C-alpha positions in Angstrom: 81.7 121.0 101.5 79.1 119.3 99.0 77.6 121.6 96.2 75.7 119.5 95.0 73.3 116.4 96.2 74.0 112.5 93.9 70.1 113.0 93.5 70.5 116.1 91.1 73.3 114.5 89.0 71.4 111.5 89.0 68.1 113.1 87.8 70.1 114.6 84.8 72.0 111.1 84.2 69.0 109.9 84.0 67.1 112.4 81.2 69.4 112.6 79.5 71.1 108.3 78.9 74.2 108.7 81.4 74.5 105.9 83.0 76.8 104.4 85.8 77.5 108.2 87.8 80.5 107.7 89.8 81.8 110.5 92.5 84.9 110.6 92.2 85.7 113.6 95.5 83.6 116.7 95.8 81.9 118.9 93.1 83.4 115.9 90.9 81.4 113.2 88.5 82.3 111.4 85.9 79.6 109.1 84.3 79.0 107.5 80.5 77.3 109.7 78.3 74.9 108.1 75.9 76.4 104.9 73.7 80.0 105.1 74.4 82.2 103.1 76.5 84.2 105.1 78.6 83.0 107.6 81.5 83.6 111.3 80.9 83.3 113.6 83.8 79.5 115.8 83.7 80.5 119.2 81.8 80.7 122.5 83.9 77.8 124.1 82.2 75.3 121.4 83.1 76.9 121.0 86.7 76.6 125.6 86.1 72.4 124.8 85.7 71.6 121.8 88.0 73.2 124.1 91.0 71.3 127.8 89.4 67.9 125.7 89.0 68.3 123.8 92.3 69.4 125.6 94.8 71.2 125.0 97.9 72.3 121.6 99.1 71.1 120.5 102.1 75.4 120.5 103.5 74.9 124.6 102.7 72.2 125.4 104.2 73.3 124.1 107.6 76.7 126.1 106.8 74.2 129.1 106.6 71.6 128.4 108.7 74.6 128.3 111.4 76.1 130.7 109.8 73.2 133.1 111.1 72.6 131.7 115.1 76.8 132.8 115.6 75.3 136.1 113.9 72.6 137.0 115.7 73.8 135.2 119.8 76.9 136.9 118.4 75.8 140.2 118.0 73.6 139.3 121.6 76.7 139.0 123.3 78.9 141.9 122.2 76.3 144.0 123.3 75.7 142.5 126.3 79.7 142.5 126.7 79.8 146.2 125.4 83.0 144.1 124.1 83.5 143.7 119.8 84.9 140.7 119.8 81.6 138.7 119.6 81.2 140.2 116.6 85.2 139.7 115.4 84.6 136.0 116.0 81.8 135.4 113.7 82.8 137.6 110.6 86.2 135.5 111.0 83.9 132.7 110.6 81.2 134.1 108.4 83.7 135.1 105.9 84.7 131.8 105.6 82.2 130.2 105.5 81.4 132.0 102.5 84.5 131.1 100.7 83.7 127.6 100.9 80.1 128.2 99.2 81.8 129.1 95.9 82.6 126.7 93.8 84.7 126.4 92.1 85.9 125.2 89.1 88.6 122.9 87.2 
């Protein structure tokens, strides 16, 4: 799951003089610091600040919307079918989704 939008990181780079932003893999960005000849990873402290300012990315928002829709649908199905299995499946999906929302640090 992509926790950052590339435009957020590019905006920070433009404001702080970093150039040639490259996305190595999910949530790992490299750029040239001011007056540097080698690219460096964007510091994790900076990424945490950006995340706290901007909130959820569009991908995270779509996963959360799907999780809420599945939970509501399963609650209704559980009532009408008199069977707890829809809620159990929704719980499993929601648990995986919440685990994917966690931003890992290297």
